[in-house]
N, C-alpha and C positions, 0 to 999 in steps of 0.2 A: 876106726877113723881112717879114711883114705887120704891120699896126698892132697886132693882138692879141699877137703874139709880142714886139714892142717894149714893149708895156705890161707884159707878164709879166716881162720882164727888168728893166724899170725898177722895178716893184713889189718884186722880189727884192732890189734894192739900196737899199731904204729901211730905216730902223731896224726897222720892223715886219716887213718882208720877211726881214731877217736873223734876227730872233727866230723867225719861222715856220720858217725853214730849220734853225735850231739845234734847235728842238723836234723836227722830223722826224729830224734826225741823232741826237738823244738817244734816240729810240725805236729807232733802228737800231743804234746803237753803245754806248749807255750813257754815263754821265758820264765814266768814266776815259778813254774814247777820243774824247771831244768836244774837239777842239783847234781853235784859231783857224786853223791851217793846213788841217785837214780841212774846216772850215766854209767857208773861202775857196775851196777846190777845188770844193765843192758849188755855190757861187755863181758859179764861173767868174771869180774875181778874185784878185788877189794878196793875201796876208794883210795887208799894210800898208793896203789899202783898208778893212778892217774897223775900223781904228783911227780913221778919220774919224768913225765913228758911236759907237764904244765905246773908252774909254780903255784898257781891258784886259779880260782874260777875265772877271774877277770882275764888272765892270760889265755885261758882256753877260749873265752868269748872273743878275744882279740883275733885269734886264728879263725874263728867262725865268721867274724865280721870281714876279715880279709877274703875269705872264700866267697862270701856274699857279693862283695864289691868286685872281685875278679870275674864273676859271672856276668857282669854288665857287658852287653853286646858292643862290638866295635862299630864305629861309625866311619864310613868311607872317607879317606883323606880328600877325595875329590869334592866333597861338599864345601859350600861357601863357608866362610868363618862363622857367622851367626847360626847357620843351619847345622854346621858340625857341632857347635857348642850346645845348641838346643837338642840335637839328636843324642848327644852324650848325656845331657841332663836327664832326658827321658829314659835312656838306657840304664843309668844309675838308679833312677826312681823305680823302674820296673824290676831291677835286681833286688832292691829292698823289698818290694811287694811280693817277690817270688818266695819268700820265706816268712812264716808266721813270726811276728815281732822283729822282722829283719831291720826295720828302720831304728827301732829302739836299741838293738844290739850295736849297730854301727854308730849310732849317735852317742851312746854311752862310752864306747871304745874311743871314739874321737875326743870326747870330753875329758877322758882320763889320759889322753896322749899315748894310748897303747896301739898296737897293731901297725900296719904299714900306712903310708901316706899316699897309696896308689890312686885313690879317687881324686884327691886334690891335685896330684901330679898330672893325671890325665886331663883334668879340667884346665890346668895351667897351660899344658901343651896345646890344647884345642883353642884356648883363648889367645895364645901367643903372648901371654902376659906373665907378670911375676905372681908370686903366690898369694898376694893380698886379694886380688880379684877372684881367684879360684876359691879362696877360703870363704869369701862372702857368698859365692854361688853355691858351694857345697853346704854351707850352713842353711841356706834356703831350701835346698833339695832335702836335706835331712829333716828339717823342721816340718816341711810340707808333707813328706812321706810319713812322718810320725803322726801327724794330725789325721791323715787319711787312714792309716792303719788302725788308729783308735776308733774312727767312725766305722770302719769295716767290722771290727770286733763287736762294736755295739749293734750294728745291723744284724750280725749273726745271732745275737741274743734277743733281737726284737726291741732293742732299746734306742734305735735310731729310725726315723721315719722312712728312710730309703733302704733299698736292698744293696748288697755288696757291689754288684755290677753298676748300679746307678750312681753310687758314691764315687767309684773310680771314673766313670764317664763324666760326671759333673765336675769333679775336681781336676780333670785333665786340662780343661780350658783355663781354669784358674792358674794351674801350674805353668802352662805355656805363657800366659800373660805375665806372670811373675818373672819368668826367665827373660822375656822380652824387655821388661822394665829394668831389670838388673843390667842386661847387656847395653841398653840405651844409656845407662848412667856410667858405664865403664869407658873411660877415654882410651883410645887406641894405644897399645903398648904399655898400659899401666899394670 
């Protein structure tokens, strides 16, 4: 084994390396089949080695969720208030869509109060509001993305009448309308 191989093996066994491998397995197997045992096998370690870095599977998934949310594109500060918030909402939605079962992972992590609060904080900053308005908008984003990802999965298996691209295109207009309705109902500074 040369130095590059040793470095790759070492990097795989860091917290970030484990999350990288978990994301790769997620794409391959989906959330239902992403187990600590399967992840350990992919890393070439015993499952107990993972617990050195993560207390349990949910804490691992919290880091995976944080990585998914962190990948959401930045929206230029120069955008007007509503355009900035809408752009950020779409960026978060797209980040959720960029990983198989991404919405479900982030939603369950949020439901359990695990992981960072980065998505809500980014929305609150864009809204120029307190956390309540950002929480409502984030819940809409997560719920909508979960519904769309379920339709996408069903379309892949032929159990939904539209194809994957059609599902995303059709639901984008619904998503934009929902964000507009939420923004229209949020009083300035709330």
